[in-house]
MOPAC internal coordinates of N, CA, C and O (Angstrom, degrees):
PM7 1SCF
backbone

  N    0.0000 0     0.00 0     0.00 0    0    0    0
  C    1.4876 1     0.00 0     0.00 0    1    0    0
  C    1.5384 1   109.98 1     0.00 0    2    1    0
  O    1.2310 1   119.81 1   135.76 1    3    2    1
  N    1.3278 1   117.97 1   -44.24 1    3    2    1
  C    1.4476 1   120.49 1  -176.69 1    5    3    2
  C    1.5156 1   111.23 1   -62.72 1    6    5    3
  O    1.2310 1   119.98 1   137.27 1    7    6    5
  N    1.3328 1   117.65 1   -42.73 1    7    6    5
  C    1.4522 1   121.64 1  -179.19 1    9    7    6
  C    1.5142 1   110.83 1   -65.02 1   10    9    7
  O    1.2310 1   119.34 1   135.40 1   11   10    9
  N    1.3094 1   118.87 1   -44.60 1   11   10    9
  C    1.4452 1   123.00 1   178.53 1   13   11   10
  C    1.5150 1   110.59 1   -63.94 1   14   13   11
  O    1.2310 1   120.16 1   136.81 1   15   14   13
  N    1.3171 1   117.29 1   -43.19 1   15   14   13
  C    1.4640 1   120.77 1  -178.42 1   17   15   14
  C    1.5219 1   110.96 1   -62.92 1   18   17   15
  O    1.2310 1   120.61 1   143.14 1   19   18   17
  N    1.3191 1   116.44 1   -36.86 1   19   18   17
  C    1.4807 1   119.17 1  -178.96 1   21   19   18
  C    1.5065 1   112.17 1   -66.11 1   22   21   19
  O    1.2310 1   119.41 1   159.02 1   23   22   21
  N    1.3152 1   118.74 1   -20.98 1   23   22   21
  C    1.4471 1   121.97 1  -179.81 1   25   23   22
  C    1.5214 1   113.31 1   -78.73 1   26   25   23
  O    1.2310 1   120.21 1   167.20 1   27   26   25
  N    1.3020 1   117.21 1   -12.80 1   27   26   25
  C    1.4670 1   119.27 1  -174.61 1   29   27   26
  C    1.4989 1   112.91 1   -61.46 1   30   29   27
  O    1.2310 1   119.74 1   151.47 1   31   30   29
  N    1.3145 1   118.10 1   -28.53 1   31   30   29
  C    1.4488 1   121.81 1  -178.49 1   33   31   30
  C    1.5257 1   111.82 1   -58.61 1   34   33   31
  O    1.2310 1   119.89 1   152.43 1   35   34   33
  N    1.3400 1   117.82 1   -27.57 1   35   34   33
  C    1.4407 1   120.55 1  -178.07 1   37   35   34
  C    1.5300 1   113.11 1   -81.02 1   38   37   35
  O    1.2310 1   120.08 1   169.55 1   39   38   37
  N    1.3160 1   117.45 1   -10.45 1   39   38   37
  C    1.4489 1   121.50 1  -177.94 1   41   39   38
  C    1.5179 1   114.09 1  -109.49 1   42   41   39
  O    1.2310 1   120.06 1   177.38 1   43   42   41
  N    1.2991 1   117.49 1    -2.62 1   43   42   41
  C    1.4684 1   120.42 1   179.39 1   45   43   42
  C    1.5188 1   109.10 1   -91.18 1   46   45   43
  O    1.2310 1   121.25 1   -51.83 1   47   46   45
  N    1.3246 1   115.21 1   128.17 1   47   46   45
  C    1.4570 1   120.70 1   175.71 1   49   47   46
  C    1.4986 1   108.31 1  -120.34 1   50   49   47
  O    1.2310 1   119.89 1   -50.21 1   51   50   49
  N    1.3096 1   117.82 1   129.79 1   51   50   49
  C    1.4684 1   121.62 1  -177.22 1   53   51   50
  C    1.5143 1   107.54 1  -114.34 1   54   53   51
  O    1.2310 1   120.50 1   -49.44 1   55   54   53
  N    1.2991 1   116.66 1   130.56 1   55   54   53
  C    1.4626 1   120.68 1   173.72 1   57   55   54
  C    1.5303 1   109.08 1  -127.01 1   58   57   55
  O    1.2310 1   120.91 1   -30.13 1   59   58   57
  N    1.2751 1   115.87 1   149.87 1   59   58   57
  C    1.4673 1   119.07 1  -178.25 1   61   59   58
  C    1.5070 1   108.58 1  -133.90 1   62   61   59
  O    1.2310 1   121.31 1   -53.04 1   63   62   61
  N    1.3219 1   115.09 1   126.96 1   63   62   61
  C    1.4481 1   120.81 1   176.81 1   65   63   62
  C    1.5252 1   107.68 1  -125.73 1   66   65   63
  O    1.2310 1   120.10 1   -61.06 1   67   66   65
  N    1.3085 1   117.42 1   118.94 1   67   66   65
  C    1.4683 1   117.86 1   178.50 1   69   67   66
  C    1.5209 1   107.68 1   -90.29 1   70   69   67
  O    1.2310 1   122.45 1   -44.99 1   71   70   69
  N    1.3479 1   112.92 1   135.01 1   71   70   69
  C    1.4587 1   117.47 1  -173.51 1   73   71   70
  C    1.5167 1   112.66 1  -121.29 1   74   73   71
  O    1.2310 1   119.02 1   157.00 1   75   74   73
  N    1.2854 1   119.47 1   -23.00 1   75   74   73
  C    1.4782 1   122.00 1  -179.56 1   77   75   74
  C    1.5208 1   108.10 1  -158.44 1   78   77   75
  O    1.2310 1   121.07 1   -17.88 1   79   78   77
  N    1.3169 1   115.55 1   162.12 1   79   78   77
  C    1.4532 1   117.93 1   175.54 1   81   79   78
  C    1.5180 1   111.43 1  -151.34 1   82   81   79
  O    1.2310 1   121.80 1   -22.47 1   83   82   81
  N    1.3183 1   114.15 1   157.53 1   83   82   81
  C    1.4352 1   121.90 1   172.80 1   85   83   82
  C    1.5175 1   104.90 1  -148.32 1   86   85   83
  O    1.2310 1   120.33 1   -65.06 1   87   86   85
  N    1.3126 1   116.97 1   114.94 1   87   86   85
  C    1.4688 1   119.30 1  -173.02 1   89   87   86
  C    1.4961 1   108.29 1    65.57 1   90   89   87
  O    1.2310 1   119.97 1    49.54 1   91   90   89
  N    1.2965 1   117.67 1  -130.46 1   91   90   89
  C    1.4490 1   120.75 1   176.54 1   93   91   90
  C    1.5315 1   112.12 1  -103.33 1   94   93   91
  O    1.2310 1   120.55 1  -164.51 1   95   94   93
  N    1.3129 1   116.56 1    15.49 1   95   94   93
  C    1.4476 1   121.25 1   173.75 1   97   95   94
  C    1.5188 1   109.50 1   -88.07 1   98   97   95
  O    1.2310 1   120.42 1   -47.30 1   99   98   97
  N    1.3162 1   116.81 1   132.70 1   99   98   97
  C    1.4563 1   121.60 1   179.59 1  101   99   98
  C    1.4930 1   108.90 1  -122.08 1  102  101   99
  O    1.2310 1   120.17 1   -38.28 1  103  102  101
  N    1.2925 1   117.28 1   141.72 1  103  102  101
  C    1.4518 1   121.65 1   170.02 1  105  103  102
  C    1.5279 1   105.70 1   -89.59 1  106  105  103
  O    1.2310 1   119.77 1   -60.03 1  107  106  105
  N    1.3032 1   118.05 1   119.97 1  107  106  105
  C    1.4368 1   122.48 1  -179.61 1  109  107  106
  C    1.5302 1   109.39 1  -118.41 1  110  109  107
  O    1.2310 1   121.76 1   -22.98 1  111  110  109
  N    1.3127 1   114.24 1   157.02 1  111  110  109
  C    1.4499 1   120.47 1   169.83 1  113  111  110
  C    1.5105 1   106.97 1  -120.27 1  114  113  111
  O    1.2310 1   120.50 1   -59.77 1  115  114  113
  N    1.2944 1   116.66 1   120.23 1  115  114  113
  C    1.4587 1   122.04 1   178.62 1  117  115  114
  C    1.5291 1   107.09 1  -110.39 1  118  117  115
  O    1.2310 1   120.49 1   -46.91 1  119  118  117
  N    1.3232 1   116.68 1   133.09 1  119  118  117
  C    1.4488 1   119.85 1   175.08 1  121  119  118
  C    1.5407 1   109.29 1  -134.18 1  122  121  119
  O    1.2310 1   121.39 1   -30.57 1  123  122  121
  N    1.2898 1   114.95 1   149.43 1  123  122  121
  C    1.4861 1   119.43 1  -176.72 1  125  123  122
  C    1.5093 1   109.42 1  -149.61 1  126  125  123
  O    1.2310 1   121.40 1   -15.92 1  127  126  125
  N    1.3205 1   114.92 1   164.08 1  127  126  125
  C    1.4628 1   122.41 1   175.99 1  129  127  126
  C    1.5339 1   106.69 1  -126.30 1  130  129  127
  O    1.2310 1   121.30 1   -23.61 1  131  130  129
  N    1.3190 1   115.12 1   156.39 1  131  130  129
  C    1.4622 1   121.40 1   177.18 1  133  131  130
  C    1.5202 1   108.18 1  -164.40 1  134  133  131
  O    1.2310 1   120.25 1   -21.60 1  135  134  133
  N    1.3144 1   117.13 1   158.40 1  135  134  133
  C    1.4687 1   120.24 1   179.35 1  137  135  134
  C    1.5292 1   109.93 1   -68.20 1  138  137  135
  O    1.2310 1   120.73 1   -49.96 1  139  138  137
  N    1.3154 1   116.21 1   130.04 1  139  138  137
  C    1.4639 1   119.42 1  -179.14 1  141  139  138
  C    1.5235 1   114.17 1   -74.19 1  142  141  139
  O    1.2310 1   120.20 1   163.92 1  143  142  141
  N    1.3359 1   117.22 1   -16.08 1  143  142  141
  C    1.4528 1   119.97 1  -177.17 1  145  143  142
  C    1.5358 1   113.28 1   -86.36 1  146  145  143
  O    1.2310 1   119.09 1  -176.81 1  147  146  145
  N    1.2943 1   119.35 1     3.19 1  147  146  145
  C    1.4558 1   123.23 1   175.79 1  149  147  146
  C    1.5011 1   109.23 1   -97.47 1  150  149  147
  O    1.2310 1   120.16 1   -49.92 1  151  150  149
  N    1.3121 1   117.31 1   130.08 1  151  150  149
  C    1.4485 1   122.98 1  -177.69 1  153  151  150
  C    1.5414 1   110.42 1   -81.41 1  154  153  151
  O    1.2310 1   121.32 1   -68.61 1  155  154  153
  N    1.3054 1   115.07 1   111.39 1  155  154  153
  C    1.4420 1   120.15 1   176.75 1  157  155  154
  C    1.5240 1   108.77 1  -131.16 1  158  157  155
  O    1.2310 1   120.62 1   -15.74 1  159  158  157
  N    1.3229 1   116.43 1   164.26 1  159  158  157
  C    1.4814 1   121.67 1   179.25 1  161  159  158
  C    1.5023 1   111.57 1   -98.28 1  162  161  159
  O    1.2310 1   119.83 1   153.83 1  163  162  161
  N    1.3089 1   117.92 1   -26.17 1  163  162  161
  C    1.4494 1   120.65 1  -179.10 1  165  163  162
  C    1.5446 1   112.68 1   168.62 1  166  165  163
  O    1.2310 1   121.39 1    16.85 1  167  166  165
  N    1.3090 1   114.94 1  -163.15 1  167  166  165
  C    1.4562 1   121.85 1  -175.22 1  169  167  166
  C    1.5239 1   110.41 1  -132.87 1  170  169  167
  O    1.2310 1   120.82 1   -19.85 1  171  170  169
  N    1.3381 1   116.04 1   160.15 1  171  170  169
  C    1.4460 1   121.90 1   174.82 1  173  171  170
  C    1.5231 1   108.71 1  -132.32 1  174  173  171
  O    1.2310 1   121.21 1   -49.14 1  175  174  173
  N    1.3243 1   115.30 1   130.86 1  175  174  173
  C    1.4622 1   122.12 1  -179.05 1  177  175  174
  C    1.5456 1   108.08 1  -101.62 1  178  177  175
  O    1.2310 1   120.84 1   -46.24 1  179  178  177
  N    1.3153 1   116.00 1   133.76 1  179  178  177
  C    1.4413 1   122.58 1  -178.31 1  181  179  178
  C    1.5432 1   108.86 1  -120.32 1  182  181  179
  O    1.2310 1   120.94 1   -36.43 1  183  182  181
  N    1.3115 1   115.80 1   143.57 1  183  182  181
  C    1.4650 1   122.89 1   170.84 1  185  183  182
  C    1.5196 1   106.30 1  -127.60 1  186  185  183
  O    1.2310 1   121.07 1   -57.47 1  187  186  185
  N    1.3211 1   115.56 1   122.53 1  187  186  185
  C    1.4759 1   120.75 1  -176.78 1  189  187  186
  C    1.5040 1   112.31 1    55.37 1  190  189  187
  O    1.2310 1   121.11 1  -140.13 1  191  190  189
  N    1.3038 1   115.49 1    39.87 1  191  190  189
  C    1.4658 1   125.71 1   176.00 1  193  191  190
  C    1.5424 1   112.28 1    66.01 1  194  193  191
  O    1.2310 1   120.00 1  -159.73 1  195  194  193
  N    1.3202 1   117.60 1    20.27 1  195  194  193
  C    1.4773 1   122.50 1   175.58 1  197  195  194
  C    1.5006 1   107.87 1  -119.02 1  198  197  195
  O    1.2310 1   120.99 1   -45.00 1  199  198  197
  N    1.3268 1   115.70 1   135.00 1  199  198  197
  C    1.4457 1   121.99 1   179.57 1  201  199  198
  C    1.5154 1   110.74 1   -63.32 1  202  201  199
  O    1.2310 1   119.99 1   -53.90 1  203  202  201
  N    1.3439 1   117.62 1   126.10 1  203  202  201
  C    1.4604 1   120.69 1   179.47 1  205  203  202
  C    1.5252 1   112.59 1  -117.37 1  206  205  203
  O    1.2310 1   120.24 1   158.58 1  207  206  205
  N    1.3310 1   117.15 1   -21.42 1  207  206  205
  C    1.4589 1   119.48 1  -179.48 1  209  207  206
  C    1.5319 1   110.89 1  -159.63 1  210  209  207
  O    1.2310 1   120.93 1   -42.63 1  211  210  209
  N    1.3207 1   115.83 1   137.37 1  211  210  209
  C    1.4518 1   121.72 1   174.11 1  213  211  210
  C    1.5287 1   109.32 1  -113.53 1  214  213  211
  O    1.2310 1   120.79 1   -45.35 1  215  214  213
  N    1.3048 1   116.10 1   134.65 1  215  214  213
  C    1.4620 1   122.19 1  -179.48 1  217  215  214
  C    1.5362 1   108.24 1  -115.64 1  218  217  215
  O    1.2310 1   120.54 1   -61.10 1  219  218  217
  N    1.3061 1   116.57 1   118.90 1  219  218  217
  C    1.4593 1   120.38 1  -175.92 1  221  219  218
  C    1.5297 1   112.58 1   -94.74 1  222  221  219
  O    1.2310 1   120.43 1  -170.04 1  223  222  221
  N    1.2993 1   116.78 1     9.96 1  223  222  221
  C    1.4649 1   122.09 1   179.25 1  225  223  222
  C    1.5309 1   109.86 1  -105.16 1  226  225  223
  O    1.2310 1   119.26 1   -72.55 1  227  226  225
  N    1.3443 1   119.02 1   107.45 1  227  226  225
  C    1.4658 1   119.42 1  -176.64 1  229  227  226
  C    1.5401 1   112.55 1   -68.17 1  230  229  227
  O    1.2310 1   119.55 1   165.45 1  231  230  229
  N    1.3171 1   118.46 1   -14.55 1  231  230  229
  C    1.4503 1   121.48 1   178.56 1  233  231  230
  C    1.5321 1   112.73 1   -87.61 1  234  233  231
  O    1.2310 1   120.51 1   172.64 1  235  234  233
  N    1.3115 1   116.63 1    -7.36 1  235  234  233
  C    1.4647 1   121.24 1  -176.77 1  237  235  234
  C    1.5348 1   109.71 1   -66.92 1  238  237  235
  O    1.2310 1   120.66 1   -45.07 1  239  238  237
  N    1.3190 1   116.34 1   134.93 1  239  238  237
  C    1.4520 1   121.65 1   178.98 1  241  239  238
  C    1.5166 1   113.39 1  -126.71 1  242  241  239
  O    1.2310 1   119.98 1   176.48 1  243  242  241
  N    1.3255 1   117.64 1    -3.52 1  243  242  241
  C    1.4463 1   120.88 1   179.19 1  245  243  242
  C    1.5290 1   110.18 1  -155.54 1  246  245  243
  O    1.2310 1   121.04 1   -33.08 1  247  246  245
  N    1.3277 1   115.62 1   146.92 1  247  246  245
  C    1.4581 1   120.56 1   177.72 1  249  247  246
  C    1.5102 1   108.59 1  -145.81 1  250  249  247
  O    1.2310 1   120.72 1   -41.07 1  251  250  249
  N    1.3313 1   116.22 1   138.93 1  251  250  249
  C    1.4416 1   121.04 1   173.87 1  253  251  250
  C    1.5388 1   107.13 1  -124.90 1  254  253  251
  O    1.2310 1   121.16 1   -50.50 1  255  254  253
  N    1.3125 1   115.39 1   129.50 1  255  254  253
  C    1.4595 1   119.78 1   179.52 1  257  255  254
  C    1.5156 1   110.84 1  -167.75 1  258  257  255
  O    1.2310 1   121.20 1    -7.43 1  259  258  257
  N    1.3321 1   115.30 1   172.57 1  259  258  257
  C    1.4560 1   120.46 1  -179.86 1  261  259  258
  C    1.5226 1   110.52 1   -96.09 1  262  261  259
  O    1.2310 1   121.00 1   -47.15 1  263  262  261
  N    1.2949 1   115.69 1   132.85 1  263  262  261
  C    1.4633 1   121.78 1   173.37 1  265  263  262
  C    1.5203 1   109.16 1  -133.49 1  266  265  263
  O    1.2310 1   120.84 1   -19.38 1  267  266  265
  N    1.3065 1   115.99 1   160.62 1  267  266  265
  C    1.4752 1   121.59 1   178.67 1  269  267  266
  C    1.5019 1   108.41 1   -92.54 1  270  269  267
  O    1.2310 1   120.52 1   -47.26 1  271  270  269
  N    1.3142 1   116.62 1   132.74 1  271  270  269
  C    1.4427 1   123.46 1   178.17 1  273  271  270
  C    1.5173 1   110.30 1  -125.15 1  274  273  271
  O    1.2310 1   120.65 1   -15.52 1  275  274  273
  N    1.3014 1   116.35 1   164.48 1  275  274  273
  C    1.4637 1   121.97 1   178.46 1  277  275  274
  C    1.5030 1   111.03 1  -100.24 1  278  277  275
  O    1.2310 1   120.85 1   -18.44 1  279  278  277
  N    1.3143 1   115.98 1   161.56 1  279  278  277
  C    1.4627 1   121.05 1   174.73 1  281  279  278
  C    1.5310 1   107.74 1   -68.18 1  282  281  279
  O    1.2310 1   120.02 1   -45.85 1  283  282  281
  N    1.3134 1   117.57 1   134.15 1  283  282  281
  C    1.4681 1   121.36 1  -179.35 1  285  283  282
  C    1.5181 1   110.54 1   101.02 1  286  285  283
  O    1.2310 1   121.27 1    24.45 1  287  286  285
  N    1.3346 1   115.17 1  -155.55 1  287  286  285
  C    1.4591 1   121.45 1  -177.33 1  289  287  286
  C    1.5154 1   112.59 1   -71.10 1  290  289  287
  O    1.2310 1   120.84 1   -46.62 1  291  290  289
  N    1.3199 1   115.99 1   133.38 1  291  290  289
  C    1.4697 1   124.62 1   174.56 1  293  291  290
  C    1.5031 1   108.10 1  -123.62 1  294  293  291
  O    1.2310 1   120.70 1   -47.53 1  295  294  293
  N    1.3105 1   116.26 1   132.47 1  295  294  293
  C    1.4950 1   122.01 1  -178.42 1  297  295  294
  C    1.5041 1   109.04 1  -103.44 1  298  297  295
  O    1.2310 1   120.17 1   -55.76 1  299  298  297
  N    1.3310 1   117.27 1   124.24 1  299  298  297
  C    1.4351 1   122.97 1   178.84 1  301  299  298
  C    1.5426 1   110.48 1  -114.04 1  302  301  299
  O    1.2310 1   120.97 1   -37.76 1  303  302  301
  N    1.3140 1   115.75 1   142.24 1  303  302  301
  C    1.4500 1   119.94 1   177.57 1  305  303  302
  C    1.5300 1   108.38 1  -156.73 1  306  305  303
  O    1.2310 1   120.74 1   -12.92 1  307  306  305
  N    1.3108 1   116.19 1   167.08 1  307  306  305
  C    1.4553 1   121.58 1  -178.52 1  309  307  306
  C    1.5221 1   109.00 1  -139.33 1  310  309  307
  O    1.2310 1   120.74 1   -32.67 1  311  310  309
  N    1.3200 1   116.18 1   147.33 1  311  310  309
  C    1.4412 1   121.95 1   175.00 1  313  311  310
  C    1.5328 1   109.80 1  -125.53 1  314  313  311
  O    1.2310 1   120.32 1   -17.15 1  315  314  313
  N    1.3170 1   116.99 1   162.85 1  315  314  313
  C    1.4439 1   122.33 1   172.61 1  317  315  314
  C    1.5219 1   106.67 1  -110.90 1  318  317  315
  O    1.2310 1   120.00 1   -28.62 1  319  318  317
  N    1.3392 1   117.60 1   151.38 1  319  318  317
  C    1.4682 1   119.96 1   176.77 1  321  319  318
  C    1.5176 1   109.88 1  -137.65 1  322  321  319
  O    1.2310 1   121.45 1   -24.28 1  323  322  321
  N    1.3481 1   114.82 1   155.72 1  323  322  321
  C    1.4521 1   121.61 1   179.85 1  325  323  322
  C    1.5175 1   109.54 1   -99.13 1  326  325  323
  O    1.2310 1   121.24 1    -9.83 1  327  326  325
  N    1.3350 1   115.23 1   170.17 1  327  326  325
  C    1.4625 1   120.96 1   176.19 1  329  327  326
  C    1.5147 1   111.92 1   -64.72 1  330  329  327
  O    1.2310 1   120.55 1   156.93 1  331  330  329
  N    1.3345 1   116.56 1   -23.07 1  331  330  329
  C    1.4592 1   121.13 1   177.83 1  333  331  330
  C    1.5139 1   113.32 1   -83.39 1  334  333  331
  O    1.2310 1   120.11 1   178.63 1  335  334  333
  N    1.3395 1   117.39 1    -1.37 1  335  334  333
  C    1.4701 1   120.41 1   177.68 1  337  335  334
  C    1.5174 1   114.40 1    93.71 1  338  337  335
  O    1.2310 1   119.35 1  -177.53 1  339  338  337
  N    1.3189 1   118.84 1     2.47 1  339  338  337
  C    1.4558 1   121.20 1   176.68 1  341  339  338
  C    1.5284 1   108.40 1   -72.52 1  342  341  339
  O    1.2310 1   120.27 1   -42.40 1  343  342  341
  N    1.3160 1   117.09 1   137.60 1  343  342  341
  C    1.4575 1   121.18 1  -179.55 1  345  343  342
  C    1.5288 1   110.03 1  -124.52 1  346  345  343
  O    1.2310 1   120.99 1   -44.22 1  347  346  345
  N    1.3369 1   115.71 1   135.78 1  347  346  345
  C    1.4568 1   119.95 1  -178.99 1  349  347  346
  C    1.5426 1   110.12 1   -71.14 1  350  349  347
  O    1.2310 1   121.41 1    -6.66 1  351  350  349
  N    1.2872 1   114.92 1   173.34 1  351  350  349
  C    1.4727 1   120.70 1   170.66 1  353  351  350
  C    1.5144 1   107.53 1   -70.97 1  354  353  351
  O    1.2310 1   120.64 1   -12.85 1  355  354  353
  N    1.3235 1   116.38 1   167.15 1  355  354  353
  C    1.4737 1   121.88 1   176.08 1  357  355  354
  C    1.5461 1   109.38 1   -59.14 1  358  357  355
  O    1.2310 1   121.24 1   -32.68 1  359  358  357
  N    1.3108 1   115.23 1   147.32 1  359  358  357
  C    1.4695 1   120.64 1   168.83 1  361  359  358
  C    1.5185 1   106.79 1   -70.74 1  362  361  359
  O    1.2310 1   122.05 1     4.86 1  363  362  361
  N    1.3228 1   113.68 1  -175.14 1  363  362  361
  C    1.4522 1   116.34 1   170.96 1  365  363  362
  C    1.5401 1   107.17 1   -58.30 1  366  365  363
  O    1.2310 1   120.41 1   -39.64 1  367  366  365
  N    1.3367 1   116.83 1   140.36 1  367  366  365
  C    1.4450 1   119.80 1  -178.69 1  369  367  366
  C    1.5128 1   108.57 1   -93.21 1  370  369  367
  O    1.2310 1   121.03 1   -36.10 1  371  370  369
  N    1.3452 1   115.63 1   143.90 1  371  370  369
  C    1.4428 1   123.43 1   178.52 1  373  371  370
  C    1.5216 1   107.75 1  -114.46 1  374  373  371
  O    1.2310 1   119.97 1   -51.94 1  375  374  373
  N    1.3113 1   117.66 1   128.06 1  375  374  373
  C    1.4535 1   121.06 1   177.83 1  377  375  374
  C    1.5316 1   108.48 1  -105.57 1  378  377  375
  O    1.2310 1   121.64 1   -54.82 1  379  378  377
  N    1.3269 1   114.48 1   125.18 1  379  378  377
  C    1.4693 1   121.38 1   179.58 1  381  379  378
  C    1.5126 1   106.57 1  -122.95 1  382  381  379
  O    1.2310 1   121.03 1   -50.03 1  383  382  381
  N    1.3447 1   115.64 1   129.97 1  383  382  381
  C    1.4506 1   121.03 1   179.62 1  385  383  382
  C    1.5036 1   109.85 1   -97.98 1  386  385  383
  O    1.2310 1   120.67 1   -55.62 1  387  386  385
  N    1.3255 1   116.33 1   124.38 1  387  386  385
  C    1.4555 1   120.57 1   176.31 1  389  387  386
  C    1.5421 1   107.62 1  -110.64 1  390  389  387
  O    1.2310 1   120.82 1   -46.82 1  391  390  389
  N    1.3109 1   116.03 1   133.18 1  391  390  389
  C    1.4710 1   121.83 1  -179.82 1  393  391  390
  C    1.5296 1   108.83 1  -114.43 1  394  393  391
  O    1.2310 1   120.31 1   -72.58 1  395  394  393
  N    1.3130 1   117.02 1   107.42 1  395  394  393
  C    1.4492 1   122.97 1  -179.98 1  397  395  394
  C    1.5369 1   112.36 1   -98.79 1  398  397  395
  O    1.2310 1   120.53 1  -169.33 1  399  398  397
  N    1.3417 1   116.60 1    10.67 1  399  398  397
  C    1.4548 1   121.27 1   179.80 1  401  399  398
  C    1.5264 1   109.72 1   -75.50 1  402  401  399
  O    1.2310 1   119.58 1   -57.79 1  403  402  401
  N    1.3320 1   118.41 1   122.21 1  403  402  401
  C    1.4540 1   118.23 1   179.05 1  405  403  402
  C    1.5322 1   110.48 1   -69.65 1  406  405  403
  O    1.2310 1   120.73 1   -21.21 1  407  406  405
  N    1.3439 1   116.21 1   158.79 1  407  406  405
  C    1.4813 1   116.32 1   178.84 1  409  407  406
  C    1.5301 1   110.74 1   -67.90 1  410  409  407
  O    1.2310 1   121.88 1   -19.51 1  411  410  409
  N    1.3113 1   114.00 1   160.49 1  411  410  409
  C    1.4663 1   118.46 1   178.49 1  413  411  410
  C    1.5278 1   110.31 1   -66.93 1  414  413  411
  O    1.2310 1   121.06 1   -30.99 1  415  414  413
  N    1.3463 1   115.57 1   149.01 1  415  414  413
  C    1.4557 1   120.66 1  -179.85 1  417  415  414
  C    1.5322 1   108.76 1   -66.96 1  418  417  415
  O    1.2310 1   120.07 1   -37.97 1  419  418  417
  N    1.3389 1   117.47 1   142.03 1  419  418  417
  C    1.4462 1   118.35 1   174.96 1  421  419  418
  C    1.5184 1   111.83 1   -70.09 1  422  421  419
  O    1.2310 1   120.80 1   -21.21 1  423  422  421
  N    1.3035 1   116.07 1   158.79 1  423  422  421
  C    1.4693 1   122.37 1  -179.33 1  425  423  422
  C    1.5255 1   106.35 1  -110.65 1  426  425  423
  O    1.2310 1   121.12 1   -61.12 1  427  426  425
  N    1.3206 1   115.46 1   118.88 1  427  426  425
  C    1.4616 1   121.24 1   178.02 1  429  427  426
  C    1.5362 1   107.11 1   -81.13 1  430  429  427
  O    1.2310 1   120.65 1   -57.47 1  431  430  429
  N    1.3159 1   116.36 1   122.53 1  431  430  429
  C    1.4640 1   120.02 1  -176.36 1  433  431  430
  C    1.5392 1   113.20 1  -108.62 1  434  433  431
  O    1.2310 1   119.84 1   159.67 1  435  434  433
  N    1.3200 1   117.91 1   -20.33 1  435  434  433
  C    1.4608 1   117.85 1  -176.66 1  437  435  434
  C    1.5312 1   110.18 1  -164.24 1  438  437  435
  O    1.2310 1   121.51 1   -36.46 1  439  438  437
  N    1.3153 1   114.72 1   143.54 1  439  438  437
  C    1.4570 1   121.42 1   173.17 1  441  439  438
  C    1.5247 1   106.03 1  -132.55 1  442  441  439
  O    1.2310 1   119.87 1   -48.02 1  443  442  441
  N    1.3314 1   117.85 1   131.98 1  443  442  441
  C    1.4556 1   120.19 1   179.02 1  445  443  442
  C    1.4895 1   110.17 1  -110.40 1  446  445  443
  O    1.2310 1   120.10 1   180.00 1  447  446  445

């Protein structure tokens, strides 16, 4: 079981699509794949190496929700965990850059 579980990291793919924002909250869609024949209890989603969401459904392959991100590069990854509390290594990490800098103010040069 331990050897098979350690292989799961090679089969998880994480993608992130940002679709809306309010402040520094972003709605993301994360999707991943994994072998169905490995017994796991669920998944954990991390942003900047901090746990942001736990999924207790081992059949789940996609999640959309709002999370808080920082200005600049944000690192996303996902792990799988067993009912015994064992957690896989991080999946491939995805770096997404968010720019919250407002545009420069226009310069009024003439009024007629």
